[in-house]
C-alpha positions as a printed Julia matrix, in Angstrom:
140×3 Matrix{Float64}:
 -10.83  -42.35   14.19
  -8.85  -40.96   16.99
 -10.98  -42.89   19.36
 -10.21  -46.19   17.6
  -6.46  -45.65   17.9
  -6.74  -44.95   21.59
  -8.8   -48.11   22.07
  -6.21  -50.21   20.19
  -3.38  -48.84   22.29
  -5.28  -49.5    25.52
  -6.05  -53.06   24.47
  -2.39  -53.72   23.51
  -1.23  -52.39   26.88
  -3.7   -54.54   28.76
  -2.73  -57.8    27.06
   0.4   -59.53   28.27
   2.94  -59.59   25.44
   4.9   -62.75   24.93
   8.27  -62.53   23.11
   8.36  -64.9    20.19
  11.46  -66.3    18.52
  10.96  -63.98   15.51
  10.8   -60.93   17.78
  13.96  -62.06   19.62
  15.78  -62.7    16.33
  14.78  -59.28   14.96
  16.08  -57.48   18.06
  19.31  -59.51   18.06
  20.02  -58.88   14.36
  19.3   -55.17   14.78
  21.78  -55.0    17.67
  24.41  -56.89   15.63
  23.93  -54.46   12.71
  24.31  -51.47   15.04
  27.51  -52.93   16.54
  28.92  -53.73   13.08
  28.14  -50.21   11.88
  29.92  -48.69   14.89
  32.88  -51.04   14.31
  33.03  -50.09   10.6
  33.07  -46.38   11.52
  35.88  -46.98   14.04
  37.87  -48.97   11.46
  37.35  -46.25    8.81
  38.58  -43.54   11.2
  41.6   -45.68   12.14
  42.34  -46.34    8.46
  42.24  -42.62    7.61
  44.43  -41.77   10.59
  46.88  -44.57    9.71
  47.0   -43.59    6.04
  47.81  -39.98    6.87
  50.48  -41.11    9.33
  52.05  -43.49    6.81
  51.93  -40.78    4.15
  53.67  -38.24    6.41
  56.32  -40.74    7.5
  56.97  -41.85    3.92
  57.3   -38.25    2.75
  59.73  -37.47    5.57
  61.8   -40.6     4.89
  61.99  -39.89    1.15
  62.98  -36.27    1.77
  65.75  -37.34    4.14
  67.02  -39.97    1.67
  66.96  -37.45   -1.18
  68.79  -34.9     0.93
  71.49  -37.43    1.85
  71.86  -38.52   -1.78
  72.08  -34.9    -2.97
  74.69  -34.04   -0.35
  76.71  -37.13   -1.29
  76.57  -36.2    -4.98
  77.49  -32.58   -4.28
  80.45  -33.74   -2.18
  81.88  -35.28   -5.35
  82.33  -31.81   -6.87
  84.59  -28.98   -5.71
  83.31  -25.91   -3.88
  82.32  -22.79   -5.8
  85.5   -20.97   -4.7
  87.65  -23.89   -5.79
  85.83  -24.02   -9.15
  86.39  -20.28   -9.61
  90.1   -20.69   -8.83
  90.36  -23.63  -11.26
  88.6   -21.62  -13.96
  90.94  -18.67  -13.37
  93.98  -20.98  -13.56
  92.65  -22.57  -16.76
  92.09  -19.16  -18.32
  95.63  -18.09  -17.39
  97.1   -21.3   -18.82
  95.05  -20.89  -21.98
  96.3   -17.34  -22.47
  99.88  -18.52  -21.95
  99.37  -21.36  -24.42
  97.95  -18.97  -27.02
 100.89  -16.6   -26.56
 103.43  -19.43  -26.77
 101.69  -20.96  -29.79
 101.64  -17.64  -31.63
 105.33  -17.12  -30.86
 106.32  -20.61  -32.03
 104.21  -20.73  -35.18
 104.38  -17.15  -36.44
 107.38  -16.18  -38.57
 109.42  -13.13  -37.87
 110.99  -11.18  -40.82
 114.42  -11.07  -39.12
 114.91  -14.84  -39.3
 114.58  -15.2   -43.07
 117.67  -16.38  -44.88
 118.8   -15.17  -48.24
 119.33  -18.52  -49.87
 117.2   -19.71  -52.75
 115.62  -22.7   -50.98
 114.29  -20.4   -48.31
 112.93  -18.01  -50.93
 111.13  -20.87  -52.7
 109.58  -21.99  -49.41
 108.47  -18.41  -48.73
 106.88  -18.15  -52.17
 105.08  -21.49  -51.64
 103.64  -20.34  -48.31
 102.63  -16.86  -49.51
  99.2   -18.16  -50.51
  98.54  -19.28  -46.95
  97.84  -16.69  -44.27
  99.73  -18.33  -41.44
 100.23  -21.68  -39.79
  98.79  -20.3   -36.58
  95.24  -20.42  -38.01
  95.59  -23.98  -39.23
  97.6   -25.39  -36.32
  94.97  -26.27  -33.65
  92.97  -29.27  -34.74
  94.51  -29.5   -38.2
  93.87  -32.89  -39.76
  91.0   -33.88  -37.41
């Protein structure tokens, strides 16, 4: 069998080979397919590289925009030190208001008069603890 193969190869080499249209078309289409495959690989690599570049640039742009927006929003509010000072001032004013309110609303025993109308008013308010408890927000 080996001998037959060698004889066929020798005979094919001895005969002049003419290129037919089918052979030419086959070689041409094979070359076109190889070129298109190489082009597709190049386009795929470029697409991956472009996608990663667009993704990085988009992420950077969004981070910068978010940072600017956050800084602008934070600029609307006072600093921490200023907030602490405002809170301290509010607390001081609240304590003063409580002290003033308790002094204005609470009754002192020295101011009571001896007349009967005052005694009737005192008897009517004996059931209530004090106006100071009812004063803030009364009627709301």
